[in-house]
C-alpha positions in Angstrom: 7.6 44.6 25.5 9.4 47.7 24.1 9.9 49.0 27.6 12.3 46.1 28.5 14.4 46.9 25.5 14.6 50.6 26.5 15.6 49.6 30.1 18.2 47.1 28.8 19.7 49.7 26.4 19.9 52.3 29.1 21.5 50.0 31.6 24.0 48.5 29.1 25.1 52.0 28.0 24.8 53.7 31.5 22.3 56.3 30.3 19.8 58.3 32.2 16.4 58.9 30.6 17.6 62.3 29.5 20.8 60.9 28.1 18.8 58.3 26.2 16.6 60.9 24.6 19.6 62.9 23.5 21.2 59.8 22.1 18.1 58.7 20.2 17.5 62.2 18.8 21.0 62.3 17.5 20.4 59.1 15.5 16.9 60.1 14.5 17.2 61.0 10.8 13.4 60.6 10.5 12.8 63.4 13.1 10.3 61.0 14.8 11.5 61.7 18.3 12.3 65.4 18.3 9.4 66.1 20.8 10.2 63.1 23.1 10.4 64.0 26.8 11.3 62.1 29.9 7.6 61.8 31.0 6.7 60.1 27.8 9.8 57.9 27.8 9.0 56.8 31.4 5.5 55.8 30.3 7.0 53.7 27.4 9.6 52.2 29.7 7.0 51.1 32.2 4.6 49.8 29.5 1.9 52.3 30.5 1.7 53.6 26.9 3.6 52.8 23.7 4.4 54.7 20.6 3.1 53.8 17.1 4.4 50.6 15.7 6.6 52.5 13.2 8.2 54.4 16.1 8.8 51.1 18.0 10.6 49.6 14.9 12.7 52.8 14.6 13.7 52.6 18.3 14.6 49.0 18.0 16.8 49.8 15.0 18.4 52.8 16.7 19.1 50.7 19.9 20.7 47.9 17.8 18.0 45.3 18.5 17.0 44.7 14.8 17.3 40.9 15.3 14.5 41.0 17.8 12.0 43.0 15.7 9.8 40.0 15.0 9.3 39.3 18.7 6.7 42.0 19.2 5.1 42.5 15.8 2.0 40.4 15.3 1.3 39.9 11.6 -2.1 40.7 10.1 -2.5 37.3 8.5 -6.1 37.9 7.5 -5.3 41.0 5.6 -2.3 39.4 4.0 -4.3 36.5 2.9 -6.8 38.8 1.3 -4.1 40.7 -0.6 -2.5 37.6 -1.9 -5.5 35.5 -2.7 -6.3 36.9 -6.1 -2.8 36.4 -7.3 -2.6 32.8 -6.4 -5.9 31.6 -7.9 -5.4 30.4 -11.4 -3.9 33.7 -12.5 -1.0 32.9 -14.8 0.8 35.3 -17.2 3.9 35.0 -19.3 6.3 35.1 -16.3 4.6 31.9 -14.9 5.4 29.9 -18.0 8.8 28.4 -16.8 7.0 27.3 -13.6 3.8 25.6 -14.7 4.6 21.9 -14.7 4.4 21.6 -10.9 2.4 19.0 -9.0 3.6 19.7 -5.5 5.4 22.5 -3.7 6.2 20.6 -0.4 9.7 20.0 0.5 11.2 22.3 -2.0 14.9 22.4 -2.7 16.7 25.8 -2.6 19.8 26.6 -4.5 21.6 29.6 -3.2 24.8 31.4 -4.4 26.7 34.7 -4.1 26.9 34.7 -7.9 24.6 33.8 -10.8 25.9 30.4 -11.7 27.4 30.3 -15.2 25.0 27.5 -16.2 22.1 29.9 -15.5 23.3 33.0 -17.3 21.6 32.2 -20.6 18.3 31.4 -18.8 18.2 34.7 -17.0 19.4 36.8 -19.9 16.4 35.4 -21.8 14.1 35.9 -18.8 15.1 39.6 -18.4 14.6 40.2 -22.1 11.4 38.2 -22.6 9.6 38.8 -19.3 11.0 42.1 -18.0 11.3 43.5 -21.5 14.7 44.8 -20.6 17.4 43.9 -23.2 20.0 41.7 -21.4 22.6 39.2 -22.5 24.8 36.7 -20.8 27.8 38.9 -21.0 26.0 41.6 -19.0 25.1 39.2 -16.2 28.7 37.8 -16.2 29.9 41.4 -15.8 27.7 41.8 -12.8 29.1 38.5 -11.4 32.6 39.9 -11.7 32.0 43.4 -10.3 29.3 43.0 -7.7 30.4 41.5 -4.4 27.0 41.1 -2.8 24.7 39.3 -5.3 22.2 37.0 -3.6 20.9 34.3 -5.9 18.2 31.8 -4.9 16.3 29.3 -7.0 13.5 27.1 -5.6 12.8 23.7 -7.1 9.8 21.4 -6.7 10.3 17.7 -5.7 10.0 16.9 -9.4 13.0 19.2 -10.0 11.0 21.9 -11.7 12.0 25.5 -11.0 9.1 27.2 -9.2 10.6 30.4 -8.0 13.6 32.6 -7.9 15.0 35.7 -6.2 18.0 37.7 -7.4 19.2 40.8 -5.6 22.1 42.9 -4.6 22.8 45.8 -2.3 23.6 49.3 -3.5 27.0 49.9 -1.8 29.2 51.7 -4.3 29.2 53.7 -7.5 29.3 50.6 -9.7 26.2 49.0 -8.1 24.4 52.4 -8.5 25.5 52.8 -12.1 24.1 49.3 -12.9 20.6 50.5 -12.0 20.9 53.9 -13.6 22.2 52.6 -16.9 19.8 49.7 -17.2 16.7 51.5 -16.2 17.4 55.1 -17.0 17.5 56.2 -13.4 19.3 59.2 -12.1 19.9 58.0 -8.5 22.8 59.2 -6.5 24.1 58.6 -2.9 22.8 62.1 -2.0 19.2 60.7 -2.4 17.8 60.0 1.0 20.7 58.0 2.3 20.5 55.4 -0.5 23.6 53.5 0.3 22.8 50.0 1.7 19.4 49.8 0.0 18.4 46.5 -1.6 17.7 46.2 -5.3 15.8 43.1 -6.3 16.7 42.5 -10.0 14.2 39.7 -10.5 11.8 37.7 -8.3 9.0 35.2 -9.0 6.9 33.0 -6.7 4.5 30.5 -8.2 2.7 29.9 -4.9 2.0 31.7 -1.5 4.5 29.5 0.4 7.3 30.6 -1.9 6.1 34.2 -1.6 6.4 33.9 2.2 9.8 32.2 1.9 11.0 35.1 -0.2 9.9 37.4 2.5 12.3 35.5 4.8 15.1 35.8 2.3 14.6 39.6 2.1 14.3 39.9 5.9 17.6 38.0 6.3 19.2 40.4 3.9 18.0 43.3 6.0 19.3 41.8 9.2 22.7 40.8 7.7 23.3 44.3 6.3 26.1 46.2 8.0 24.1 49.4 7.4 20.4 49.1 7.9 18.9 49.6 4.4 16.5 52.5 4.0 14.8 51.2 0.8 14.0 48.0 -1.1 13.4 48.3 -4.9 11.2 45.6 -6.4 9.2 45.1 -9.6 5.6 44.1 -9.5 4.1 42.3 -12.6 0.7 41.5 -11.3 -2.2 44.0 -10.8 -3.5 41.7 -8.0 -0.3 42.4 -6.0 -0.4 46.2 -6.4 -2.4 46.6 -3.2 0.1 44.6 -1.3 3.0 46.8 -2.4 1.1 49.9 -1.6 0.1 48.5 1.8 3.7 47.8 2.8 4.7 51.4 2.0 5.8 51.2 -1.6 5.5 54.0 -4.1 6.0 53.7 -7.8 9.4 55.0 -8.9 9.8 53.5 -12.4 7.7 51.9 -15.1 8.4 49.0 -17.4 7.6 48.8 -21.1 4.2 49.8 -22.3 1.9 46.8 -22.5 -1.7 45.9 -23.6 -2.2 44.4 -20.1 -0.4 44.2 -16.8 0.1 47.0 -14.3 -2.2 50.0 -14.8 -0.7 53.3 -13.8 -1.9 56.8 -14.8 -4.3 55.5 -17.4 -1.7 53.4 -19.2 -0.7 49.7 -18.8 2.9 48.6 -18.3 4.6 45.2 -18.1 5.7 46.0 -14.6 6.0 48.8 -12.1 8.9 49.3 -9.8 8.2 50.1 -6.2 10.5 51.9 -3.8 9.6 50.5 -0.4 10.7 52.1 2.9 12.1 49.3 5.0 10.7 50.7 8.3 7.3 51.0 6.7 7.7 47.5 5.4 8.5 45.9 8.8 5.8 47.9 10.7 3.1 47.1 8.1 2.3 43.8 9.8 2.2 42.2 6.3 5.9 41.2 5.9 5.1 37.7 7.2 6.7 34.3 7.1 6.5 31.2 9.3 10.1 30.4 10.0 9.3 27.1 11.7 7.2 25.9 8.7 10.0 27.0 6.3 12.8 25.3 8.2 11.0 22.1 9.2 8.4 21.5 6.5 8.9 23.5 3.4 12.7 23.4 2.7 14.3 20.1 1.9 18.1 20.3 1.5 20.7 22.5 -0.2 20.8 22.0 -4.0 23.8 20.4 -5.5 23.9 20.1 -9.3 26.6 17.6 -10.4 26.9 19.4 -13.7 27.9 22.7 -12.0 31.5 23.1 -10.8 31.8 23.3 -7.1 33.1 26.9 -7.1 29.9 28.1 -8.9 27.5 27.0 -6.2 
Protein backbone atom coordinates (compact mmCIF):
# COMPACT_ATOMS: atom_id res chain seq x y z
CA UNK A 1 0.00 0.00 0.00
CA UNK A 2 2.91 2.36 0.67
CA UNK A 3 3.96 2.01 -2.97
CA UNK A 4 0.83 3.69 -4.31
CA UNK A 5 1.46 6.71 -2.09
CA UNK A 6 5.06 6.99 -3.31
CA UNK A 7 3.89 6.83 -6.94
CA UNK A 8 1.15 9.37 -6.27
CA UNK A 9 3.58 11.76 -4.61
CA UNK A 10 6.12 11.46 -7.42
CA UNK A 11 3.48 12.05 -10.10
CA UNK A 12 1.87 15.00 -8.32
CA UNK A 13 5.27 16.63 -7.80
CA UNK A 14 6.80 15.58 -11.13
CA UNK A 15 9.72 13.81 -9.48
CA UNK A 16 11.98 11.06 -10.75
CA UNK A 17 12.94 8.38 -8.27
CA UNK A 18 16.29 10.12 -7.80
CA UNK A 19 14.53 13.46 -7.22
CA UNK A 20 12.22 11.79 -4.71
CA UNK A 21 15.17 10.41 -2.74
CA UNK A 22 16.86 13.82 -2.65
CA UNK A 23 13.60 15.42 -1.49
CA UNK A 24 12.98 12.88 1.27
CA UNK A 25 16.56 13.06 2.48
CA UNK A 26 16.28 16.85 2.72
CA UNK A 27 13.26 16.44 5.03
CA UNK A 28 14.67 13.51 6.98
CA UNK A 29 15.66 14.93 10.36
CA UNK A 30 15.70 11.36 11.70
CA UNK A 31 18.43 10.34 9.20
CA UNK A 32 16.35 7.24 8.47
CA UNK A 33 16.74 7.41 4.68
CA UNK A 34 20.33 8.55 4.22
CA UNK A 35 21.22 5.19 2.61
CA UNK A 36 18.11 4.97 0.42
CA UNK A 37 18.89 4.25 -3.25
CA UNK A 38 16.82 3.95 -6.41
CA UNK A 39 16.84 0.14 -6.42
CA UNK A 40 15.38 -0.01 -2.90
CA UNK A 41 12.87 2.74 -3.67
CA UNK A 42 11.75 0.87 -6.80
CA UNK A 43 11.13 -2.27 -4.71
CA UNK A 44 9.05 -0.24 -2.24
CA UNK A 45 7.12 1.44 -5.02
CA UNK A 46 6.32 -1.89 -6.70
CA UNK A 47 5.38 -3.48 -3.34
CA UNK A 48 8.09 -6.12 -3.64
CA UNK A 49 9.50 -5.12 -0.28
CA UNK A 50 8.64 -2.52 2.30
CA UNK A 51 10.57 -0.65 4.98
CA UNK A 52 9.91 -0.96 8.68
CA UNK A 53 6.58 0.36 9.89
CA UNK A 54 8.32 3.32 11.54
CA UNK A 55 9.91 4.26 8.22
CA UNK A 56 6.55 3.89 6.48
CA UNK A 57 5.01 6.31 8.97
CA UNK A 58 7.89 8.76 8.48
CA UNK A 59 7.49 8.61 4.70
CA UNK A 60 3.75 9.23 4.94
CA UNK A 61 4.40 12.27 7.13
CA UNK A 62 7.15 13.60 4.85
CA UNK A 63 4.90 13.15 1.79
CA UNK A 64 2.01 14.97 3.47
CA UNK A 65 -0.29 11.95 3.80
CA UNK A 66 -0.64 11.99 7.59
CA UNK A 67 -4.45 11.78 7.34
CA UNK A 68 -4.10 8.36 5.67
CA UNK A 69 -1.83 6.84 8.31
CA UNK A 70 -4.52 4.62 9.79
CA UNK A 71 -5.28 2.98 6.44
CA UNK A 72 -2.28 0.66 6.48
CA UNK A 73 -1.53 0.18 10.18
CA UNK A 74 -3.21 -2.92 11.60
CA UNK A 75 -3.51 -2.52 15.37
CA UNK A 76 -2.30 -5.26 17.70
CA UNK A 77 -5.57 -5.55 19.63
CA UNK A 78 -4.51 -8.66 21.54
CA UNK A 79 -1.39 -7.00 22.95
CA UNK A 80 -3.28 -3.80 23.73
CA UNK A 81 -5.98 -5.74 25.57
CA UNK A 82 -3.29 -7.46 27.61
CA UNK A 83 -1.63 -4.14 28.50
CA UNK A 84 -4.91 -2.51 29.55
CA UNK A 85 -6.63 -5.43 31.27
CA UNK A 86 -5.04 -5.04 34.71
CA UNK A 87 -5.82 -1.35 34.90
CA UNK A 88 -9.51 -1.83 34.22
CA UNK A 89 -10.28 -4.70 36.60
CA UNK A 90 -11.38 -3.31 39.96
CA UNK A 91 -8.26 -1.21 40.34
CA UNK A 92 -9.30 2.14 41.79
CA UNK A 93 -7.06 4.72 43.38
CA UNK A 94 -7.63 8.27 44.56
CA UNK A 95 -7.90 9.69 41.05
CA UNK A 96 -10.90 7.43 40.41
CA UNK A 97 -12.93 8.86 43.28
CA UNK A 98 -14.77 11.52 41.24
CA UNK A 99 -15.81 8.80 38.77
CA UNK A 100 -17.08 5.88 40.84
CA UNK A 101 -20.87 6.30 40.81
CA UNK A 102 -21.31 5.00 37.29
CA UNK A 103 -23.68 2.26 36.19
CA UNK A 104 -23.25 2.50 32.42
CA UNK A 105 -20.77 4.02 29.99
CA UNK A 106 -22.78 3.58 26.80
CA UNK A 107 -23.88 6.66 24.91
CA UNK A 108 -21.69 9.02 26.84
CA UNK A 109 -21.95 12.76 26.43
CA UNK A 110 -18.82 14.76 25.65
CA UNK A 111 -18.30 18.38 26.51
CA UNK A 112 -15.51 20.04 24.56
CA UNK A 113 -14.11 23.54 24.66
CA UNK A 114 -11.06 25.59 23.70
CA UNK A 115 -10.91 26.91 27.26
CA UNK A 116 -11.44 25.43 30.70
CA UNK A 117 -15.00 26.62 31.48
CA UNK A 118 -15.08 29.03 34.42
CA UNK A 119 -17.55 26.76 36.21
CA UNK A 120 -14.89 23.99 36.20
CA UNK A 121 -11.88 26.01 37.35
CA UNK A 122 -12.43 25.24 41.02
CA UNK A 123 -12.90 21.53 40.32
CA UNK A 124 -9.66 21.18 38.36
CA UNK A 125 -7.59 23.37 40.65
CA UNK A 126 -8.56 20.96 43.45
CA UNK A 127 -7.91 17.96 41.16
CA UNK A 128 -4.39 19.13 40.31
CA UNK A 129 -3.62 19.85 43.95
CA UNK A 130 -5.15 16.69 45.46
CA UNK A 131 -4.51 14.08 42.76
CA UNK A 132 -1.45 15.38 40.91
CA UNK A 133 0.10 16.79 44.08
CA UNK A 134 0.96 19.97 42.19
CA UNK A 135 -0.24 23.17 43.91
CA UNK A 136 -2.74 24.92 41.68
CA UNK A 137 -5.47 27.49 42.16
CA UNK A 138 -8.32 28.78 40.03
CA UNK A 139 -6.40 31.96 39.23
CA UNK A 140 -3.59 29.96 37.65
CA UNK A 141 -6.01 28.05 35.42
CA UNK A 142 -7.76 31.27 34.46
CA UNK A 143 -4.38 32.73 33.54
CA UNK A 144 -3.85 29.75 31.22
CA UNK A 145 -7.27 30.39 29.68
CA UNK A 146 -6.32 33.97 28.95
CA UNK A 147 -2.85 33.30 27.56
CA UNK A 148 -2.99 29.93 25.82
CA UNK A 149 -4.76 29.96 22.46
CA UNK A 150 -4.80 26.21 21.91
CA UNK A 151 -6.23 24.57 25.04
CA UNK A 152 -8.23 21.43 24.31
CA UNK A 153 -10.71 20.59 27.06
CA UNK A 154 -12.88 17.46 27.04
CA UNK A 155 -15.12 16.01 29.74
CA UNK A 156 -16.98 12.72 29.33
CA UNK A 157 -20.28 12.14 31.14
CA UNK A 158 -22.25 8.95 31.73
CA UNK A 159 -25.98 8.70 30.86
CA UNK A 160 -26.61 9.43 34.55
CA UNK A 161 -24.62 12.68 34.13
CA UNK A 162 -21.64 11.55 36.22
CA UNK A 163 -18.24 12.64 34.99
CA UNK A 164 -16.32 9.52 33.96
CA UNK A 165 -13.29 10.94 32.19
CA UNK A 166 -11.46 14.03 31.05
CA UNK A 167 -8.60 15.17 28.84
CA UNK A 168 -6.99 18.61 29.02
CA UNK A 169 -4.05 19.50 26.81
CA UNK A 170 -2.32 22.26 24.90
CA UNK A 171 0.39 22.53 22.27
CA UNK A 172 3.81 23.99 22.98
CA UNK A 173 3.90 26.77 20.40
CA UNK A 174 5.57 29.78 22.01
CA UNK A 175 7.68 30.92 24.93
CA UNK A 176 4.67 31.31 27.22
CA UNK A 177 3.38 27.76 26.72
CA UNK A 178 6.90 26.47 27.32
CA UNK A 179 7.28 28.57 30.47
CA UNK A 180 4.04 27.11 31.89
CA UNK A 181 5.62 23.65 31.91
CA UNK A 182 9.04 24.79 33.08
CA UNK A 183 7.71 26.84 35.99
CA UNK A 184 5.08 24.36 37.18
CA UNK A 185 7.21 21.23 36.98
CA UNK A 186 10.73 22.56 37.29
CA UNK A 187 11.67 21.64 33.73
CA UNK A 188 14.40 23.37 31.77
CA UNK A 189 13.01 22.80 28.29
CA UNK A 190 13.84 25.10 25.41
CA UNK A 191 12.96 25.19 21.73
CA UNK A 192 16.51 24.09 21.00
CA UNK A 193 15.61 20.67 22.43
CA UNK A 194 14.88 18.23 19.61
CA UNK A 195 12.51 20.44 17.67
CA UNK A 196 10.13 20.78 20.62
CA UNK A 197 7.78 23.35 19.07
CA UNK A 198 4.39 21.84 18.22
CA UNK A 199 4.64 19.06 20.80
CA UNK A 200 1.50 18.22 22.78
CA UNK A 201 1.44 18.56 26.56
CA UNK A 202 -1.39 16.69 28.32
CA UNK A 203 -1.92 18.54 31.57
CA UNK A 204 -4.48 16.07 32.93
CA UNK A 205 -6.17 12.92 31.67
CA UNK A 206 -8.35 10.24 33.22
CA UNK A 207 -10.36 7.36 31.76
CA UNK A 208 -12.53 5.24 34.02
CA UNK A 209 -13.00 2.46 31.43
CA UNK A 210 -11.31 1.10 28.32
CA UNK A 211 -13.84 2.65 25.94
CA UNK A 212 -12.97 6.10 27.28
CA UNK A 213 -9.27 5.25 27.03
CA UNK A 214 -9.75 4.41 23.34
CA UNK A 215 -11.80 7.56 22.81
CA UNK A 216 -9.01 9.64 24.32
CA UNK A 217 -6.63 8.01 21.84
CA UNK A 218 -8.86 9.41 19.09
CA UNK A 219 -8.82 12.87 20.67
CA UNK A 220 -5.02 12.84 20.77
CA UNK A 221 -4.82 11.49 17.21
CA UNK A 222 -7.10 14.30 16.02
CA UNK A 223 -4.77 16.81 17.70
CA UNK A 224 -1.82 15.31 15.83
CA UNK A 225 -3.62 15.53 12.49
CA UNK A 226 -4.90 19.07 13.10
CA UNK A 227 -1.45 20.41 13.98
CA UNK A 228 0.07 22.75 11.44
CA UNK A 229 3.46 21.38 12.42
CA UNK A 230 3.62 17.63 12.97
CA UNK A 231 4.39 17.27 16.69
CA UNK A 232 7.50 15.36 17.63
CA UNK A 233 6.51 14.55 21.21
CA UNK A 234 3.55 14.05 23.49
CA UNK A 235 4.05 14.59 27.22
CA UNK A 236 1.65 12.63 29.46
CA UNK A 237 1.45 11.59 33.11
CA UNK A 238 0.86 8.00 34.17
CA UNK A 239 -0.62 7.32 37.63
CA UNK A 240 -1.04 3.55 37.38
CA UNK A 241 1.75 0.95 37.53
CA UNK A 242 -0.51 -1.28 35.43
CA UNK A 243 -0.19 1.21 32.54
CA UNK A 244 3.60 1.63 32.70
CA UNK A 245 4.12 -1.20 30.20
CA UNK A 246 1.70 0.51 27.81
CA UNK A 247 3.59 3.80 27.92
CA UNK A 248 6.89 2.02 27.41
CA UNK A 249 5.47 -0.03 24.52
CA UNK A 250 4.40 3.12 22.65
CA UNK A 251 7.89 4.58 22.87
CA UNK A 252 7.61 6.62 26.07
CA UNK A 253 10.55 7.39 28.30
CA UNK A 254 10.35 8.88 31.79
CA UNK A 255 11.23 12.57 31.75
CA UNK A 256 9.85 13.74 35.11
CA UNK A 257 8.60 12.40 38.44
CA UNK A 258 5.68 13.46 40.61
CA UNK A 259 5.68 13.76 44.41
CA UNK A 260 7.16 10.86 46.37
CA UNK A 261 4.43 8.46 47.49
CA UNK A 262 3.96 5.28 49.51
CA UNK A 263 2.42 3.61 46.47
CA UNK A 264 1.88 4.40 42.81
CA UNK A 265 4.54 4.43 40.11
CA UNK A 266 7.83 2.72 40.99
CA UNK A 267 10.93 4.20 39.42
CA UNK A 268 14.56 3.63 40.45
CA UNK A 269 13.63 1.95 43.76
CA UNK A 270 11.26 4.72 44.82
CA UNK A 271 7.50 5.27 44.45
CA UNK A 272 5.97 8.41 42.98
CA UNK A 273 2.41 9.62 42.62
CA UNK A 274 2.93 9.77 38.88
CA UNK A 275 5.60 9.60 36.20
CA UNK A 276 5.64 11.80 33.15
CA UNK A 277 6.48 10.14 29.85
CA UNK A 278 7.86 11.82 26.78
CA UNK A 279 6.47 9.90 23.82
CA UNK A 280 7.85 10.17 20.30
CA UNK A 281 4.81 10.57 18.04
CA UNK A 282 6.29 8.49 15.20
CA UNK A 283 7.01 5.66 17.65
CA UNK A 284 3.49 6.04 19.05
CA UNK A 285 1.75 5.71 15.69
CA UNK A 286 3.97 2.86 14.50
CA UNK A 287 3.59 0.90 17.76
CA UNK A 288 0.28 -0.69 16.60
CA UNK A 289 -1.09 0.08 20.09
CA UNK A 290 -2.52 3.55 19.45
CA UNK A 291 -5.95 2.10 18.70
CA UNK A 292 -9.50 3.36 18.55
CA UNK A 293 -12.61 2.20 16.71
CA UNK A 294 -13.88 5.37 15.06
CA UNK A 295 -17.13 3.79 13.87
CA UNK A 296 -17.95 2.53 17.37
CA UNK A 297 -17.09 5.92 18.86
CA UNK A 298 -19.22 7.90 16.42
CA UNK A 299 -22.20 5.56 16.14
CA UNK A 300 -22.43 3.78 19.49
CA UNK A 301 -20.35 5.43 22.17
CA UNK A 302 -20.92 9.18 21.78
CA UNK A 303 -24.36 10.64 22.38
CA UNK A 304 -24.51 14.36 21.61
CA UNK A 305 -22.64 17.59 22.38
CA UNK A 306 -22.94 18.65 26.00
CA UNK A 307 -24.83 21.85 26.76
CA UNK A 308 -25.02 22.99 30.36
CA UNK A 309 -27.78 25.60 30.82
CA UNK A 310 -25.92 27.03 33.82
CA UNK A 311 -22.88 27.87 31.69
CA UNK A 312 -22.86 30.94 29.53
CA UNK A 313 -22.83 30.21 25.83
CA UNK A 314 -19.42 31.78 25.25
CA UNK A 315 -17.84 29.42 27.80
CA UNK A 316 -18.76 26.24 25.91
